[in-house]
C-alpha positions in Angstrom: 5.3 -18.4 25.5 4.9 -15.6 23.3 5.2 -15.8 19.6 7.8 -13.6 17.8 6.7 -9.9 17.6 5.1 -8.7 14.2 7.1 -6.6 12.2 5.9 -3.1 12.6 6.2 -1.0 9.3 5.6 2.8 9.3 5.0 4.2 5.7 3.6 7.3 4.3 4.7 10.1 1.8 7.7 12.1 2.5 7.8 14.8 5.1 5.1 13.0 7.3 7.3 12.5 10.1 8.1 8.5 9.6 11.7 8.5 11.0 10.9 10.4 14.2 7.9 8.0 14.8 10.2 4.7 14.0 12.8 6.0 16.9 10.0 6.7 19.4 8.4 3.3 18.6 11.9 1.5 18.7 12.5 2.8 22.5 9.1 1.8 23.7 9.0 -1.4 22.2 12.6 -2.4 22.4 13.1 -2.3 18.5 15.6 -1.8 15.8 14.8 0.2 12.6 15.1 -1.0 8.9 15.0 1.6 6.6 12.8 1.4 3.4 14.1 4.5 1.7 16.0 3.9 -1.7 17.9 7.3 -1.4 19.2 6.7 2.0 21.0 3.6 1.0 23.7 5.9 -0.5 26.6 6.7 1.8 27.1 10.7 1.8 23.5 11.4 0.8 22.5 13.0 4.3 21.0 16.3 4.0 19.2 15.9 0.8 17.7 12.6 2.0 16.8 13.8 5.6 18.5 10.9 7.0 18.8 10.8 10.6 22.0 11.9 12.2 23.6 9.5 14.7 22.3 11.9 17.5 18.7 11.9 16.0 18.8 7.8 16.0 19.0 8.2 20.0 21.1 4.9 20.0 18.6 3.0 18.1 20.4 0.6 15.7 19.2 1.2 11.9 19.9 -0.9 9.1 20.0 -0.3 5.2 21.2 2.9 5.6 24.8 4.1 3.9 25.2 0.5 2.2 26.1 2.0 -1.5 28.3 4.2 -2.9 26.7 6.9 -5.1 28.4 5.2 -8.4 26.3 2.1 -7.9 22.9 1.5 -9.0 20.2 0.6 -6.4 19.0 -3.1 -7.0 15.4 -3.9 -5.8 16.5 -7.5 -5.6 19.7 -6.9 -3.4 17.6 -4.8 -1.1 14.9 -7.4 -0.6 17.5 -10.1 0.4 19.4 -7.6 2.8 16.5 -6.1 4.2 14.7 -9.4 4.9 17.6 -10.6 6.6 17.9 -7.7 8.7 14.3 -8.2 9.9 15.1 -11.6 10.5 18.1 -10.9 12.7 16.4 -8.3 14.8 13.6 -10.9 15.7 16.4 -13.6 16.5 17.9 -11.0 18.9 14.7 -10.9 20.5 13.9 -7.6 19.4 11.0 -5.8 17.6 11.6 -5.2 13.7 10.6 -1.7 12.7 10.6 -1.1 8.9 10.3 2.5 8.0 10.3 4.5 5.1 8.5 5.8 1.8 10.0 4.0 -1.1 6.5 2.1 -1.7 8.3 -0.9 -4.0 11.0 -1.5 -1.3 8.4 -1.7 1.5 6.6 -4.3 -0.5 9.9 -6.2 -1.4 10.6 -6.4 2.1 7.4 -7.4 3.3 5.4 -9.1 0.9 5.8 -12.1 -1.5 7.5 -10.3 -4.6 9.2 -12.1 -7.6 11.9 -9.9 -9.0 12.6 -11.0 -12.3 16.2 -11.2 -14.0 18.2 -8.2 -15.4 20.4 -8.0 -18.1 22.7 -5.0 -18.6 22.8 -5.2 -22.4 19.2 -5.6 -23.0 18.5 -2.6 -20.6 21.0 -0.4 -22.2 19.8 -1.0 -26.0 16.5 -0.4 -24.6 17.7 2.9 -23.0 19.4 3.8 -26.0 16.1 3.4 -27.8 14.5 5.5 -25.5 17.2 8.2 -26.0 16.7 8.4 -29.7 13.1 7.2 -30.3 11.6 8.8 -27.1 10.0 7.2 -24.3 6.4 7.3 -25.8 7.6 4.8 -28.5 8.7 2.4 -26.0 5.6 3.0 -24.0 3.4 2.2 -26.9 5.4 -0.9 -27.3 4.7 -1.9 -24.0 1.1 -1.2 -24.1 0.8 -3.8 -27.2 3.0 -6.4 -25.4 1.7 -6.0 -21.7 -1.2 -3.8 -21.5 -1.6 -4.5 -17.6 1.8 -3.3 -17.0 1.4 -0.3 -19.4 -1.9 0.6 -17.4 0.1 0.8 -13.9 3.0 2.7 -15.3 3.3 6.5 -16.1 3.8 7.0 -19.9 6.9 9.2 -19.1 8.7 7.1 -16.6 11.5 6.1 -18.6 13.1 3.7 -16.3 10.2 1.7 -15.6 9.1 1.5 -18.9 12.4 0.3 -19.9 12.5 -2.4 -17.1 9.1 -3.8 -18.1 10.2 -4.3 -21.7 13.5 -5.6 -20.5 11.5 -8.5 -18.4 9.4 -9.0 -21.3 12.4 -9.7 -23.5 14.4 -11.8 -21.0 11.5 -13.8 -19.7 8.8 -14.2 -22.5 6.4 -13.2 -19.8 4.5 -10.0 -19.0 6.0 -7.8 -16.6 2.7 -7.5 -15.0 2.9 -11.2 -14.0 5.8 -10.2 -11.5 4.0 -7.4 -10.0 3.7 -8.0 -6.1 0.7 -9.4 -4.6 -0.6 -8.2 -1.0 0.6 -11.6 0.7 2.9 -10.8 3.8 5.6 -13.0 4.5 5.5 -12.7 8.3 2.8 -10.9 10.7 3.1 -7.3 10.2 1.2 -4.4 11.3 1.2 -1.3 8.8 1.0 2.2 10.1 0.5 5.0 7.8 1.0 8.4 8.4 -1.2 11.5 6.9 -0.7 15.1 7.1 -3.3 17.5 5.5 -2.5 18.5 2.1 -2.1 22.2 2.8 0.2 21.5 6.1 2.2 18.8 4.0 2.9 21.3 1.2 4.3 23.8 3.9 6.5 21.1 5.6 7.9 20.3 2.0 8.6 24.0 1.5 10.1 24.4 4.8 12.4 21.2 4.6 13.6 21.8 0.8 14.7 25.5 2.2 16.4 24.0 5.3 18.3 21.3 2.8 19.9 23.8 0.8 20.5 26.6 3.8 22.3 23.1 5.2 24.4 22.8 2.4 22.9 20.5 0.0 24.9 22.1 -2.9 28.0 21.6 -1.1 27.2 18.1 -0.3 26.5 17.4 -3.9 29.9 18.9 -4.7 31.7 16.6 -2.3 29.9 13.5 -3.9 30.9 14.6 -7.3 34.3 13.4 -6.6 33.1 10.0 -5.6 31.1 9.4 -8.7 27.7 11.2 -8.1 27.3 12.2 -11.8 28.0 8.7 -13.1 25.6 7.2 -10.7 22.4 6.7 -12.7 20.1 6.4 -9.5 21.8 8.6 -7.0 22.3 11.7 -9.6 18.7 11.8 -10.3 17.5 11.5 -6.8 15.2 14.5 -6.1 17.5 17.5 -4.7 20.6 16.1 -5.8 19.9 16.6 -9.7 18.9 20.4 -8.8 22.1 20.8 -6.9 24.1 19.2 -9.8 22.4 22.1 -12.0 23.5 24.8 -9.6 27.0 23.5 -9.9 26.8 23.3 -13.5 25.6 26.7 -13.5 22.5 25.8 -15.5 20.2 26.8 -12.6 20.2 29.4 -9.7 20.0 28.6 -6.1 16.6 29.9 -5.8 15.4 27.8 -9.1 16.9 24.7 -7.6 14.8 25.3 -4.1 11.7 25.8 -6.2 12.2 23.0 -8.7 13.1 20.5 -5.6 9.9 21.4 -3.9 7.9 21.1 -6.9 9.4 17.6 -7.6 9.0 16.6 -3.9 5.5 17.6 -4.2 4.7 15.5 -7.0 6.5 12.4 -5.6 4.3 12.9 -2.4 1.3 12.6 -4.7 2.7 9.0 -6.0 3.4 8.1 -2.7 0.0 8.8 -1.5 -1.6 7.0 -4.4 0.6 3.9 -3.9 -0.1 3.6 -0.1 -3.4 4.7 -0.4 -4.3 1.7 -2.6 -3.4 -0.8 0.1 -6.2 -1.5 2.4 -3.7 -3.1 5.1 -2.4 0.2 6.1 -3.6 1.8 9.4 -3.6 5.3 8.6 -3.2 7.7 11.5 -2.9 11.7 11.7 0.8 12.6 11.9 -0.1 16.0 13.4 -2.2 14.7 16.3 -1.2 15.0 19.9 -1.6 11.2 20.5 0.5 9.7 17.5 2.8 7.4 19.4 0.1 6.1 21.8 -2.2 5.5 18.8 0.6 3.6 16.8 1.5 1.7 20.1 -2.3 0.6 20.3 -2.3 -0.8 16.9 0.7 -2.8 17.6 -0.7 -4.2 20.7 -3.9 -5.1 19.0 -1.9 -6.8 16.3 -0.1 -8.7 19.2 -3.2 -9.8 20.9 -5.0 -10.9 17.9 -2.0 -13.3 17.4 -1.7 -14.9 20.7 -5.0 -14.9 22.1 -5.7 -15.9 25.9 -2.1 -17.4 26.0 0.2 -14.5 26.2 1.9 -12.5 28.5 1.7 -8.9 28.3 2.0 -6.9 24.8 5.4 -5.9 23.5 5.3 -2.7 25.6 3.4 -4.1 28.6 
């Protein structure tokens, strides 16, 4: 009897082709996709997140898409609970679970042992108010004193993460760094990382950004305003949507919005590359190679063979 199939995670930076490979692997392995993209959690945020259409999903079940309204704030703890439940349910159905996405902390929350500390809206609001009045650098300096390890891992101008780290210190009396994820997988997993040469990736980002605005990103944002997009702290700040809102407000031209979105996407990509690049468990593949699918399938087969040894039947795609 074969053991349960490993989780297959497809990770990497924006615009490397993760979604397409996820669908192709699902067809070959008999799998279902669980998304690990924080922005794709939101209903109606389709064009600006490059969310696969129903047709593009080619009949492959996708989970953790369209589960939040734009006015809601994404919760890592809620995602962890629901994504793990989805992965387990896929296995129970006798299928292969594929975790696909580029939101690094969400990937870790789904796959690794990760303690998510408590939250308190009042404490967070007070810290946010201080950040608004005193400036993020003042709070960052405070964090550096209370928890140097956490400060070293957070960009000094990342207000959200600085506020969150101080919130945890206030609520638990423990350093935020004590709750940072460890690389300890909950279940057997093979992690496939996609890479694209820098020049080509930048060109892809430019083309994709232009295509999003041409496909109606500003109009999509206009429709989402009626559903609370401006009030949604997470959704309204997503790359592309913040720029589309600026166009609607008249504080940016369309061309400026396209350029700013591409710039911020390139910056996001650099952070993703840094996050995933530090993980030695990832098997990196050239996303532009002609044998990408075969190479990914070979990694899955190797992982399955390593688990079951001589007593297994054919691999998951045999």
